[in-house]
LUMNUMI-863246 format. One record per residue (C-alpha): residue in one letter; residue number from 0; z, x, y. Coordinates in Angstrom, 2 decimals. Example, Ala and Ser with C-alpha at 12.3 -4.5 7.8 and 13.67 -1.06 7.14 Angstrom:
<kegus>
   residu   num        up      east     north
        A     0      7.80     12.30     -4.50
        S     1      7.14     13.67     -1.06
</kegus>
This chain:
<kegus>
   residu   num        up      east     north
        M     0     13.01      6.76     10.49
        T     1     10.74      3.82      9.63
        G     2      8.44      3.78      6.61
        D     3      5.40      4.26      8.87
        S     4      6.78      7.32     10.64
        R     5      8.05      8.75      7.34
        F     6      4.52      8.41      5.87
        F     7      3.01     10.47      8.68
        A     8      5.92     12.93      8.82
        E     9      5.47     13.71      5.11
        T    10      1.70     14.22      5.43
        A    11      0.74     17.86      4.94
        V    12     -0.83     19.63      7.92
        I    13     -4.01     21.51      7.05
        D    14     -4.23     24.99      8.55
        D    15     -7.14     25.68     10.93
        E    16     -9.00     27.96      8.52
        S    17     -8.97     25.38      5.70
        L    18     -9.86     22.59      8.11
        D    19    -12.80     24.63      9.39
        M    20    -14.21     24.75      5.85
        L    21    -13.86     20.95      5.51
        R    22    -15.69     20.17      8.73
        G    23    -19.41     19.65      8.73
        G    24    -21.47     20.70     11.66
        F    25    -24.69     21.35     13.47
        S    26    -25.98     22.86     16.72
        V    27    -26.81     20.85     19.82
        S    28    -28.10     22.58     22.97
        G    29    -26.60     25.89     21.87
        M    30    -23.21     24.44     20.89
        D    31    -22.13     24.86     17.26
        L    32    -20.29     21.62     16.55
        N    33    -18.17     20.81     13.51
        F    34    -17.07     17.25     12.77
        G    35    -14.49     16.02     10.33
        A    36    -12.48     12.84      9.83
        T    37     -9.29     12.00      8.01
        L    38     -8.82      8.37      7.02
        K    39     -5.32      7.25      6.07
        T    40     -4.86      3.91      4.36
        R    41     -1.53      2.42      3.41
        I    42     -0.84     -0.81      1.55
        D    43      2.88     -1.27      0.97
        S    44      3.98      1.97     -0.76
        M    45      0.47      3.13     -1.79
        H    46     -1.03      5.81      0.47
        L    47     -4.67      6.90      0.28
        E    48     -5.92      9.82      2.38
        S    49     -9.61     10.65      2.48
        T    50    -11.05     13.72      4.23
        V    51    -14.69     13.55      5.25
        R    52    -17.12     16.16      6.57
        I    53    -19.91     14.91      8.83
        D    54    -23.08     16.96      9.14
        R    55    -26.84     16.48      9.52
        L    56    -27.02     14.91      6.05
        G    57    -24.36     12.31      6.84
        A    58    -20.74     11.87      5.83
        Q    59    -19.51     13.58      2.67
        L    60    -16.12     13.01      1.07
        T    61    -14.42     16.39      0.63
        S    62    -10.99     15.31     -0.62
        Q    63     -9.21     12.11     -1.59
        R    64     -5.50     11.83     -2.42
        L    65     -3.45      8.83     -3.54
        N    66      0.30      9.19     -2.92
        G    67     -0.19     12.94     -2.51
        M    68     -2.15     13.49     -5.76
        E    69     -5.85     14.22     -6.06
        V    70     -7.54     10.96     -7.05
        A    71     -9.49     12.62     -9.88
        A    72     -6.20     13.75    -11.47
        L    73     -4.54     10.32    -11.47
        P    74     -4.01      8.24    -14.63
        A    75     -6.77      5.70    -15.29
        E    76     -4.69      2.69    -14.21
        F    77     -4.35      4.16    -10.71
        Q    78     -7.99      5.15    -10.40
        A    79     -8.93      1.48    -10.60
        M    80     -7.12      0.97     -7.28
        V    81     -9.23      3.54     -5.46
        V    82    -12.55      1.99     -4.52
        N    83    -15.40      4.51     -4.30
        G    84    -18.33      2.30     -3.38
        G    85    -20.60      0.63     -5.92
        G    86    -19.52     -2.68     -7.45
        A    87    -15.88     -1.74     -8.08
        I    88    -14.53     -3.77     -5.16
        N    89    -16.04     -6.99     -6.54
        D    90    -14.67     -6.15     -9.99
        M    91    -11.11     -6.07     -8.60
        A    92    -11.41     -8.98     -6.15
        P    93    -10.51    -12.52     -7.20
        S    94    -13.48    -14.77     -7.92
        S    95    -12.79    -16.71     -4.70
        L    96    -13.82    -13.62     -2.66
        N    97    -17.39    -12.34     -2.61
        L    98    -17.28     -8.80     -1.27
        T    99    -20.84     -7.78     -2.12
        G   100    -21.41     -6.81      1.53
        L   101    -18.65     -4.19      1.23
        K   102    -19.99     -2.51     -1.91
        D   103    -20.68      0.78     -0.07
        Y   104    -17.16      0.96      1.36
        S   105    -14.38      3.07     -0.10
        G   106    -10.64      2.76      0.23
        L   107     -7.64      1.25     -1.49
        A   108     -7.45     -2.11     -3.27
        L   109     -4.39     -3.75     -4.84
        H   110     -4.38     -6.90     -6.95
        D   111     -0.94     -7.96     -8.17
        T   112      1.43    -10.93     -8.09
        Q   113      1.37    -10.99     -4.25
        G   114     -2.42    -11.39     -4.26
        F   115     -5.41     -9.21     -3.48
        T   116     -5.60     -6.74     -0.57
        A   117     -8.25     -4.12      0.13
        A   118     -8.19     -1.67      3.05
        L   119    -11.69     -0.18      3.16
        H   120    -13.73      2.20      5.28
        N   121    -17.33      3.29      5.57
        I   122    -18.47      6.39      7.44
        T   123    -22.10      7.14      8.14
        K   124    -23.90      9.22     10.77
        Q   125    -24.22      6.03     12.83
        A   126    -20.75      4.44     12.55
        I   127    -17.17      4.55     11.35
        V   128    -16.02      1.13     10.14
        S   129    -12.67     -0.03      8.77
        A   130    -12.08     -3.40      7.12
        V   131     -9.10     -5.19      5.62
        V   132     -9.65     -8.07      3.19
        S   133     -6.67     -9.97      1.82
        D   134     -5.55    -13.24      0.33
        A   135     -2.01    -11.88     -0.14
        S   136      1.06    -12.50      1.92
        Q   137      3.95    -10.22      2.84
        R   138      1.90     -7.01      2.64
        S   139      2.20     -4.05      4.99
        V   140     -1.29     -2.65      5.69
        Q   141     -2.13      0.26      7.96
        Q   142     -5.31      2.25      8.56
        T   143     -5.81      5.24     10.85
        I   144     -8.82      7.44     11.47
        D   145     -8.46     10.91     12.98
        I   146    -11.71     12.50     14.16
        N   147    -11.84     16.27     14.61
        I   148    -14.53     17.91     16.74
        N   149    -14.60     21.68     17.00
        V   150    -16.95     23.73     19.20
        K   151    -17.14     26.94     17.18
        N   152    -18.81     29.11     19.80
        M   153    -16.86     27.99     22.91
        P   154    -15.97     31.55     24.07
        A   155    -19.66     32.56     23.92
        L   156    -20.67     29.42     25.84
        Q   157    -18.02     30.09     28.50
        A   158    -19.17     33.71     28.87
        A   159    -22.81     32.58     29.21
        S   160    -21.80     30.03     31.83
        Q   161    -19.89     32.66     33.79
        R   162    -22.85     35.08     33.63
        Q   163    -25.17     32.33     34.88
        A   164    -22.78     31.47     37.75
        I   165    -22.70     35.15     38.79
        L   166    -26.50     35.44     38.64
        N   167    -26.88     32.23     40.65
        S   168    -24.48     33.50     43.34
        L   169    -26.40     36.82     43.62
        A   170    -29.74     35.05     43.90
        R   171    -28.71     33.24     47.11
</kegus>
C-alpha cells in the first residue's frame, strides 16, 4: 500500500448522523439542502484535514485536525504550521515570497531545510480555491476536496411529485 492510499485508508469515516450536524444548509424551491466539505492537505508526512459547513452565512470551519489530532490541542510548535488566515502565512514564508494575496487562505505550511511549502485553501459562498506555493524541492504535496450535498426532505419531495403526477393524469 502506498503512502497516499494508506493516508486515506487510515482516515476516520464520519457516521451519517454526525455528518448531518456538520453540514450547513438552506431551502431552495422546497428542497432542504445541506452542504459540507472536507479538505485534506498532505505535505510529506504532515496531514491536515479541515471540515467546513456551508450555509447562507458562508463557509464555517467546524473541525480541523493535524495528523489526527485537533489543531487546538497541538503543542505550540505545531500550531505555527497550521495557517488560519490573517498574516500568519507571510510570517512563515521566506522574504523572497510575498503571499499577501493569500492572507485569507488556510491550510498547512512547512518551512524547514528543504525549503518552504504551503498547501492552502479558501472556501466562500462563491468559490472553493486550492493553492500550492513552494520554493522547496523533493516534497510530496497532495490536496483533495470532498463536497457533500444532502437533500434532507427527498422522500417528501418524491411523494409530492408522485401526487402531482397522479393529479395531472386524472385531469386529462
